[in-house]
C-alpha positions in Angstrom: 90.4 119.2 131.3 92.5 116.2 130.4 91.1 112.8 131.5 93.7 110.2 132.1 93.4 107.0 130.0 93.1 105.0 133.2 90.0 106.9 134.3 88.4 106.7 130.7 89.2 102.9 130.6 87.6 102.5 134.0 84.6 104.6 133.1 84.0 102.6 129.9 84.5 99.3 131.7 81.9 100.3 134.4 79.3 101.5 131.9 79.7 98.3 129.8 79.7 96.1 132.9 76.6 98.0 134.5 74.6 97.5 131.2 75.5 93.9 131.1 74.7 93.3 134.7 71.3 95.1 134.3 70.5 92.9 131.3 71.8 89.8 133.2 69.7 90.5 136.3 66.6 91.1 134.2 67.1 88.0 132.5 67.8 86.1 135.7 64.6 87.5 137.3 62.5 86.6 134.2 64.1 83.0 134.2 63.3 82.6 137.9 59.8 83.6 137.4 59.3 81.5 134.4 60.8 78.5 136.3 58.5 78.9 139.2 55.6 79.2 137.0 56.6 76.0 135.1 56.8 74.1 138.4 53.5 75.5 139.5 51.8 74.5 136.2 53.5 71.1 136.2 52.1 70.3 139.7 48.5 71.6 138.5 48.6 69.2 135.6 49.7 66.3 137.9 46.7 67.1 140.2 44.4 67.2 137.2 45.6 63.7 136.2 44.6 62.5 139.9 41.2 64.4 139.7 40.4 62.7 136.4 41.2 59.4 137.7 39.2 60.1 140.8 36.1 61.1 138.9 36.3 58.1 136.5 36.3 56.0 139.4 33.5 57.5 141.5 31.1 59.1 139.0 27.9 57.3 138.6 28.6 55.1 141.6 27.7 57.5 144.4 25.2 60.3 144.8 26.1 63.9 144.4 26.3 64.4 148.2 28.4 61.4 148.8 30.6 62.3 145.9 31.2 65.8 147.3 31.9 64.3 150.7 34.5 61.9 149.1 36.2 64.9 147.3 36.4 66.8 150.7 38.0 63.9 152.4 40.6 63.4 149.6 43.4 65.8 150.5 45.6 65.1 147.7 42.9 66.7 145.4 43.2 69.9 147.4 39.3 70.2 147.5 39.5 73.9 148.6 41.1 74.8 145.3 39.1 72.4 143.1 35.8 73.0 141.1 34.1 70.5 138.9 31.2 71.8 136.6 29.1 69.9 134.0 29.4 71.2 130.5 25.8 72.7 130.8 27.0 74.7 133.8 25.6 72.5 136.6 28.1 72.4 139.5 29.3 69.2 140.9 31.8 70.3 143.4 33.3 73.9 144.0 35.9 74.6 146.6 35.6 77.3 149.0 38.8 79.1 148.0 38.0 79.6 144.4 34.1 79.6 144.1 34.0 83.3 143.6 36.6 83.2 140.8 35.7 80.3 138.4 31.9 79.6 138.5 30.7 80.4 135.0 34.1 81.9 134.0 35.2 79.3 131.7 32.2 77.1 131.2 31.3 76.4 127.7 34.3 78.2 126.3 36.7 75.3 126.0 36.9 72.6 123.3 36.9 69.0 124.4 40.4 68.2 125.7 41.6 71.7 125.7 42.9 73.6 128.7 43.9 77.1 129.8 46.3 78.4 132.6 46.2 81.9 134.0 47.1 83.9 137.0 44.2 85.3 139.1 45.1 88.2 141.3 41.7 89.2 142.7 40.6 88.5 146.3 42.9 88.0 149.2 45.6 86.1 147.5 46.8 85.5 144.1 46.4 82.1 142.5 47.5 80.1 139.5 44.4 78.5 137.8 44.1 75.7 135.4 40.9 74.9 133.8 40.3 72.0 131.2 37.2 70.3 129.6 37.6 66.5 130.4 35.5 63.7 129.0 34.7 61.2 131.6 32.4 58.2 131.1 31.1 59.9 127.9 30.2 63.2 129.5 32.0 66.6 129.3 33.2 68.3 132.6 35.0 71.6 133.2 37.6 70.8 135.9 39.2 73.8 137.5 42.2 73.7 139.8 44.1 76.4 141.6 46.9 76.9 143.7 48.2 79.7 145.9 51.0 81.9 144.6 52.0 83.3 147.9 55.2 81.2 148.3 56.3 81.8 144.6 55.6 85.4 144.9 57.7 85.6 148.1 60.6 83.8 146.4 60.3 86.3 143.5 60.4 89.2 146.0 63.4 87.8 147.7 65.2 87.3 144.4 64.3 90.8 143.3 65.5 92.2 146.6 68.8 90.3 146.3 69.5 91.2 142.8 68.7 94.9 143.6 70.9 95.1 146.6 73.7 93.2 145.2 74.0 95.4 142.0 75.6 98.4 143.7 78.1 96.2 145.6 79.0 94.2 142.4 79.4 97.4 140.4 81.7 98.9 143.0 83.8 95.8 143.2 83.9 95.7 139.4 84.9 99.4 139.2 87.8 98.8 141.7 88.9 95.8 139.7 88.8 97.7 136.5 90.8 100.6 137.8 93.4 98.2 139.2 93.5 96.2 136.0 93.9 99.3 133.8 96.6 100.6 136.1 98.5 97.4 135.7 98.0 97.2 132.0 99.1 100.8 131.6 102.1 100.6 133.9 104.5 99.7 131.2 103.3 102.7 129.2 104.2 105.0 132.1 107.7 103.3 132.2 108.0 103.9 128.4 107.0 107.5 128.8 109.6 108.1 131.5 112.3 106.4 129.6 111.4 108.4 126.4 111.5 111.7 128.3 114.9 110.8 129.7 116.5 110.3 126.2 117.9 113.5 124.7 120.7 114.6 122.2 123.4 113.5 124.7 122.2 110.0 125.2 120.6 109.0 121.9 122.2 105.6 122.2 119.9 104.8 125.1 116.9 102.6 124.5 113.7 102.0 126.3 113.2 98.5 128.2 111.1 96.1 126.2 108.6 94.4 128.4 108.4 90.5 128.1 104.7 90.5 127.5 104.2 89.4 123.8 101.4 92.0 123.2 101.0 95.4 121.7 103.1 97.1 124.5 106.1 95.0 123.4 105.5 96.1 119.8 105.4 99.8 121.0 108.6 99.4 122.9 110.3 97.8 119.8 109.0 100.4 117.6 110.2 103.3 119.8 113.6 101.6 119.9 113.7 101.4 116.0 112.7 105.1 115.9 115.5 106.1 118.4 118.0 104.0 116.3 117.0 105.8 113.2 117.1 109.2 115.0 120.5 108.3 116.5 121.8 107.3 113.1 120.5 110.5 111.4 122.0 112.6 114.2 125.4 110.9 113.9 125.1 111.5 110.1 124.4 115.1 110.6 127.4 115.5 113.1 129.6 113.7 110.7 128.4 115.5 107.8 128.8 118.9 109.5 132.3 118.0 110.6 133.4 116.9 107.2 131.7 120.0 105.5 133.4 122.2 107.9 136.8 120.5 107.3 136.3 120.8 103.4 135.4 124.4 103.6 138.1 125.4 106.1 141.0 124.3 104.0 140.2 126.1 100.8 139.0 129.2 102.8 142.3 129.2 104.6 144.2 128.9 101.3 142.4 131.8 99.8 143.0 133.9 102.8 146.7 132.9 102.9 147.1 133.6 99.2 145.5 137.1 99.5 147.7 137.9 102.5 150.9 136.8 100.9 150.1 138.7 97.8 149.3 141.9 99.7 152.3 141.7 102.0 154.9 141.1 99.3 156.5 144.4 98.8 158.1 143.4 95.5 155.1 141.9 94.0 154.6 142.3 90.3 151.4 142.2 88.1 152.2 138.6 87.4 152.4 137.7 91.1 149.0 139.2 91.6 147.5 137.6 88.6 148.8 134.2 89.8 147.3 134.8 93.3 143.9 135.7 91.8 144.0 132.5 89.7 144.5 130.6 92.9 141.8 132.4 94.6 139.4 131.8 91.7 140.1 128.1 91.4 139.5 127.7 95.2 136.3 129.7 94.8 135.0 127.5 92.1 135.7 124.5 94.0 134.0 125.9 97.1 131.0 126.8 94.8 130.8 123.3 93.7 131.1 121.9 97.1 128.4 124.2 98.4 126.1 123.3 95.6 126.6 119.6 96.4 126.0 120.3 100.1 122.8 122.1 99.4 121.6 119.2 97.2 122.3 116.7 99.8 120.5 118.8 102.3 117.4 118.9 100.2 117.7 115.1 99.6 117.9 114.5 103.4 114.6 116.6 103.8 112.8 113.8 102.1 111.6 115.8 99.1 110.7 113.5 96.1 111.0 115.0 92.6 108.0 114.7 90.2 108.3 111.7 87.9 107.3 111.0 84.4 108.0 108.3 81.7 111.2 109.1 80.0 113.2 107.4 77.2 116.6 106.3 78.9 118.3 106.0 75.6 117.4 109.6 74.5 118.3 111.0 77.9 121.6 109.3 77.9 122.5 110.6 74.3 121.8 114.1 75.5 124.2 113.8 78.4 126.8 112.3 76.4 126.7 115.2 74.1 127.5 117.5 76.9 130.2 115.2 78.2 131.8 114.8 74.9 133.8 118.1 75.2 135.3 117.1 78.6 136.3 113.7 77.1 138.0 115.4 74.1 140.0 117.7 76.3 141.6 114.7 77.9 142.0 112.7 74.6 139.5 110.0 75.5 137.2 108.1 73.3 133.4 108.2 74.3 131.3 105.4 72.8 127.5 105.3 73.3 125.4 102.2 72.6 121.6 102.5 72.9 118.8 100.4 71.5 116.6 101.4 68.5 113.4 101.1 70.5 112.6 103.5 73.3 113.5 102.3 76.8 110.9 103.7 79.1 111.7 104.4 82.6 110.0 106.6 85.3 112.1 109.5 86.3 112.9 113.3 86.7 114.8 114.5 83.6 117.0 117.0 85.7 117.9 114.5 88.3 118.6 111.8 85.9 120.9 114.1 83.9 122.8 114.9 87.1 123.1 111.2 87.9 124.6 110.4 84.7 126.8 113.4 84.5 128.3 112.4 88.0 129.1 109.0 86.6 130.5 110.4 83.3 132.5 113.0 85.1 133.9 110.4 87.5 134.9 108.2 84.5 136.7 111.1 82.7 138.6 112.2 85.9 140.0 108.7 86.6 140.8 107.7 83.1 144.2 108.4 81.7 144.7 110.2 78.3 144.1 107.6 75.4 141.6 105.7 77.4 137.9 104.8 76.5 134.6 105.5 78.1 131.6 103.3 77.1 128.0 104.1 77.9 125.3 101.4 77.1 121.6 101.2 77.5 120.0 97.7 77.2 116.8 95.9 78.1 117.2 93.4 80.8 115.1 90.3 81.4 115.3 87.2 83.4 115.1 83.6 81.9 114.1 84.9 78.4 110.9 86.7 79.6 109.7 90.1 78.4 112.2 92.8 79.4 111.2 94.1 83.0 114.1 96.5 83.6 116.5 98.9 81.8 120.2 98.6 82.5 122.5 101.6 82.0 126.2 101.1 82.2 129.1 103.5 82.3 132.5 101.7 81.8 136.0 103.1 81.6 139.5 101.9 81.2 140.8 104.1 84.0 142.8 103.4 87.2 140.1 101.4 88.8 139.1 101.0 92.6 140.9 99.0 95.2 138.9 96.2 96.6 139.1 97.6 100.1 137.7 100.9 98.9 134.6 99.4 97.0 132.3 99.2 100.1 132.8 102.8 100.9 132.8 104.6 97.6 129.2 105.6 98.0 129.8 107.1 101.5 129.8 110.9 101.9 133.3 112.6 101.7 134.9 109.2 101.1 138.0 109.4 98.8 140.1 106.6 97.5 143.9 106.3 98.0 145.2 109.8 97.5 148.6 108.4 96.4 146.7 107.0 93.4 144.3 109.8 92.9 146.7 112.7 93.3 145.7 115.8 91.3 142.3 114.5 90.4 140.5 116.6 93.1 136.8 116.2 94.0 134.8 116.5 97.1 133.9 113.0 97.8 130.1 113.7 97.5 129.4 112.9 93.9 128.9 109.3 94.3 126.8 109.7 97.4 124.6 112.0 95.5 124.4 109.3 92.7 123.2 106.7 95.1 120.6 109.0 96.5 119.4 109.7 93.0 119.2 106.1 92.1 117.2 105.3 95.2 114.7 108.0 94.3 114.2 106.4 91.0 113.8 102.9 92.5 117.1 101.9 90.7 119.9 99.6 91.9 123.4 101.1 91.5 126.4 98.9 91.6 130.1 99.0 90.7 132.7 96.5 89.4 136.3 97.4 89.3 139.9 96.2 89.2 143.0 98.2 89.8 144.7 99.2 86.6 141.8 97.9 84.4 138.9 100.4 84.9 135.5 100.4 86.5 131.9 99.7 85.5 129.0 101.5 87.1 125.6 100.0 86.5 122.1 101.3 87.1 119.1 99.0 86.8 115.8 100.8 86.5 112.3 99.3 86.5 110.7 99.4 83.0 107.5 101.2 82.6 104.8 101.2 80.0 105.2 103.6 77.1 103.2 106.8 77.7 100.0 107.5 75.7 100.7 110.1 73.0 98.6 111.6 70.3 100.2 111.6 66.7 103.5 110.4 65.6 106.5 111.1 67.7 110.0 111.1 66.1 112.6 109.9 68.4 116.4 110.2 67.7 118.0 106.7 68.2 121.6 107.0 67.1 124.5 108.7 68.6 128.0 107.3 68.4 131.1 109.5 68.9 134.6 108.3 68.9 137.6 110.5 69.7 
């Protein structure tokens, strides 16, 4: 059974409030009792001062009978609750209300000047009793004073009754208030829920309302809108990608079908005609195979799969790739120059992905560089302000046709192709550089391009430098490879 958050918040609030209220009421009751006893004790000590002054004035001047009569007439001394006993136990005066409680109870047990206070609950009423050993005219006396606790006990009973009866009412009011407050607090969440449920594939551009509260609910709404923006962007990319892929695949498939139909329908077709048709079909099939391979690679890239990384020598990896690209350069009568440092240039990467990245850049340079041109690949350590090298820079430069300034911001977009009038006959799918950018991002590398029409292009990759891996034994690394054609 699902319990709504509002009900859970109210229950937790009520439990916490109830425990706090119980502790507060217990503390209040104890505080009231302590305050009442403090007032009673203060009154007893004030009376004790009066008794001591009275005794100091009358002891030794009157007989015992006249002294007792004087005490009974002195209402301020509350004679019914007063007892005066010599230290040896001989009574001087004992009030009627306390004679059964104090005679002999404390005599001889107190030091000179000491006092004791306690509550006596025997008999018909409870009393607060103060006894002290006072020295008057050089002799010790045990003076006992008492006062009735009927009124204080009635005050405590009333306070206890008020606290007990008010607790359920306060708890009920607090519960209703907590339920109302939690409802008000969660109202924006309900609005966000309804708005989120109303957003689907057809209205991904819609956003939830952002409450002007400046609290966590505002942050939640902003986060939901940011998530929706990312989903909307990804959805648009998928639609755009699907449309472009369909367009790219439809044209070569239509050409293959048309070529096959024409070859079959021509009655006077010769073996050379069929051979030419098969060559066209083969060329388009190869182009489609390359396109599908790139599409599958991008699909895996979009799934968020991160390749395994390890320290690699960028110079060594570049030399291996250039050996593969050398044949393509020779076929177009291009010079390929490679410049790498003697010491290893360690970067963190995946060998297969880096090889694909550099082959894309080299293949791009070879395609757009006319015969007789030159392609240069360099690896160097980069550092700022003369500090220790903190990054590795790899550059692929060519002397090709260059890239128009208006095309530079879009060359890494999927399916983007530069002016076909300038690149006629070069071919390509428009996916290579977008794959290169993804591979660079995976390796935490910054990819950039500088180009001028008619003068060539320079693609640069800046990788974070990593420490050399720990190896056992000597490792021999090839450090030189320069090919000129």
